[in-house]
C-alpha positions in Angstrom: -12.7 -15.0 0.0 -11.2 -14.6 -2.9 -13.0 -17.6 -5.2 -10.2 -18.9 -7.4 -12.9 -21.6 -9.6 -14.7 -18.3 -10.7 -11.7 -16.2 -12.0 -10.2 -19.1 -13.4 -14.1 -19.8 -15.4 -13.4 -16.1 -15.9 -10.2 -15.7 -17.4 -10.8 -19.0 -19.9 -13.8 -16.2 -21.2 -11.1 -13.8 -21.7 -8.3 -16.2 -23.3 -11.9 -16.9 -25.5 -12.9 -13.1 -25.9 -9.3 -12.3 -27.0 -9.7 -14.3 -29.9 -7.2 -17.3 -28.3 -7.5 -21.5 -27.4 -7.2 -21.3 -23.7 -7.0 -25.6 -24.8 -3.8 -25.4 -26.4 -0.7 -26.5 -24.9 0.7 -22.9 -23.4 -2.5 -21.5 -22.1 -3.6 -25.3 -20.6 -2.9 -24.3 -17.2 -3.1 -20.4 -17.4 -6.4 -19.9 -15.6 -5.3 -21.7 -12.7 -2.2 -19.6 -12.2 -3.8 -16.7 -12.8 -6.4 -17.7 -10.0 -3.0 -18.5 -7.9 -1.9 -15.4 -8.2 -4.6 -13.2 -8.0 -5.3 -14.8 -4.1 -1.0 -13.8 -4.0 -1.8 -10.2 -5.1 -4.9 -9.4 -4.0 -4.3 -11.2 -0.5 -5.3 -7.8 1.1 -8.7 -7.6 0.0 -9.8 -10.3 2.7 -9.0 -7.6 5.2 -10.5 -4.8 6.3 -8.4 -2.0 7.9 -9.8 -2.7 11.7 -8.3 -6.3 10.6 -5.1 -5.3 9.6 -4.9 -3.4 12.7 -5.8 -6.5 15.2 -3.3 -9.0 13.2 -0.4 -6.3 13.3 -0.9 -4.4 16.8 2.4 -5.2 18.4 3.7 -2.2 20.2 6.5 -1.1 22.5 5.2 0.7 25.6 7.9 -0.1 28.5 10.5 2.4 29.0 9.9 4.8 26.8 10.5 8.5 27.3 7.9 9.2 25.3 6.0 12.8 25.6 3.0 13.7 23.7 3.5 17.1 22.9 7.3 16.2 21.7 9.2 16.7 18.6 10.1 13.3 18.3 9.2 11.8 15.1 10.0 8.1 13.8 10.4 8.3 10.1 10.8 4.9 7.7 11.7 5.7 4.0 11.2 3.6 0.7 9.6 0.7 1.9 8.8 -1.1 -1.7 5.1 -2.2 -2.5 3.1 -2.5 -6.1 -0.2 -3.0 -6.3 -2.9 -2.9 -9.4 -5.1 0.6 -10.2 -8.8 -0.4 -9.4 -9.3 1.4 -13.1 -7.1 -0.5 -15.3 -6.2 -3.4 -13.7 -2.7 -2.0 -13.9 0.3 -2.6 -12.0 1.0 0.1 -10.5 5.2 -0.4 -9.5 8.8 1.0 -8.6 6.4 1.9 -5.7 8.2 3.5 -2.4 6.5 4.4 0.9 7.7 7.0 3.3 5.8 6.6 6.7 6.1 9.5 9.6 4.3 9.6 13.2 5.1 11.7 16.4 5.0 8.6 19.2 2.1 9.1 22.0 2.3 6.7 24.0 3.8 4.0 22.1 5.4 2.8 19.3 5.3 0.2 16.3 7.5 -2.2 15.4 9.5 -1.7 12.6 8.6 -4.8 10.4 5.0 -4.0 11.1 5.3 -0.5 9.3 6.3 -2.7 6.3 3.8 -5.0 6.1 1.1 -2.5 6.9 2.3 -1.0 3.5 2.1 -4.4 2.0 -0.8 -5.2 3.0 -2.4 -2.6 2.3 -1.1 -2.8 -1.4 -2.6 -6.1 -2.1 -5.9 -5.0 -3.0 -7.6 -3.3 -6.2 -6.2 0.3 -5.4 -5.7 3.9 -5.9 -2.1 5.6 -5.0 -4.4 8.0 -2.8 -6.0 5.3 -1.0 -3.1 3.7 -0.2 -1.8 6.5 1.9 -5.0 6.8 3.6 -5.6 3.1 4.4 -1.8 3.4 5.7 -2.3 6.4 8.0 -5.6 5.1 9.6 -4.2 1.5 10.2 -1.1 3.5 12.0 -3.6 5.6 14.1 -5.4 2.8 15.2 -2.6 0.8 16.3 -0.3 3.7 17.7 -3.2 5.9 18.7 -1.4 8.4 17.3 -2.9 11.3 15.3 0.1 12.8 13.8 0.5 10.6 10.9 2.3 11.3 7.6 2.4 9.1 4.2 4.0 9.7 0.7 4.1 7.0 -1.8 5.7 8.0 -5.0 5.0 5.4 -7.8 4.4 4.7 -11.7 1.4 3.3 -13.3 1.5 1.3 -15.9 -1.9 2.8 -17.5 0.4 5.4 -17.6 3.6 4.6 -18.8 2.0 1.6 -20.7 -1.0 2.4 -22.5 -2.9 5.0 -23.3 -0.7 8.5 -23.4 2.3 5.8 -23.2 5.1 8.0 -21.2 7.5 5.8 -20.1 9.1 7.1 -16.5 6.1 9.4 -15.3 6.1 9.4 -11.5 2.9 10.1 -9.4 3.3 11.4 -5.8 0.8 11.2 -2.7 0.6 12.4 0.3 -1.2 11.5 3.2 -1.1 14.0 6.3 -2.2 14.0 9.8 -2.6 16.0 12.9 0.4 18.2 13.4 1.9 17.1 10.1 -1.0 19.5 8.9 -1.2 22.4 11.5 2.9 22.4 12.6 5.5 23.9 9.5 8.1 23.0 11.2 7.0 19.4 11.4 6.3 19.2 7.5 9.7 20.9 6.7 11.5 18.6 9.0 9.4 15.9 7.4 10.1 16.8 4.1 13.5 17.3 4.4 14.5 13.7 5.7 12.2 12.4 2.9 14.6 14.1 0.1 17.8 13.3 1.7 
């Protein structure tokens, strides 16, 4: 679990290390506010992928005509998330996730896909790992090996520090199962993604 008191103490120390006075009016509650913010934006650190899968394991199986080798595809686009880069604790923003899967014997509620993306992003992350984590959880819940995740986002460690190139975006892909081996399926997904 997230230790808010320890975060408060460390933020106070950072303020001092920056040469400021943590007891001045504008900063006196900053350590407490930062600890509360961290508890919220890093909520996903409290859960493993398996625990998230268990929490969000709501699928629909009745009245479905789903064949495991069909070309039916479910795609959810433009799920907006943000996260924090584990290398600089810098914000990753304007991030849009596309998730696709080939149903096997069950489908997941659409809101659960967005919740998975949201919870996974609430960790110290790498963009590539966000995609891998989303795919892993979706595979656990749907029991489908055919999952794809595409993420496009901006990283403040690129746009506001270091090289300082605003507007630079990064695209990462995670393809599992038939999305790696079936070119027609891959092309169909990319056409949907780019539309």
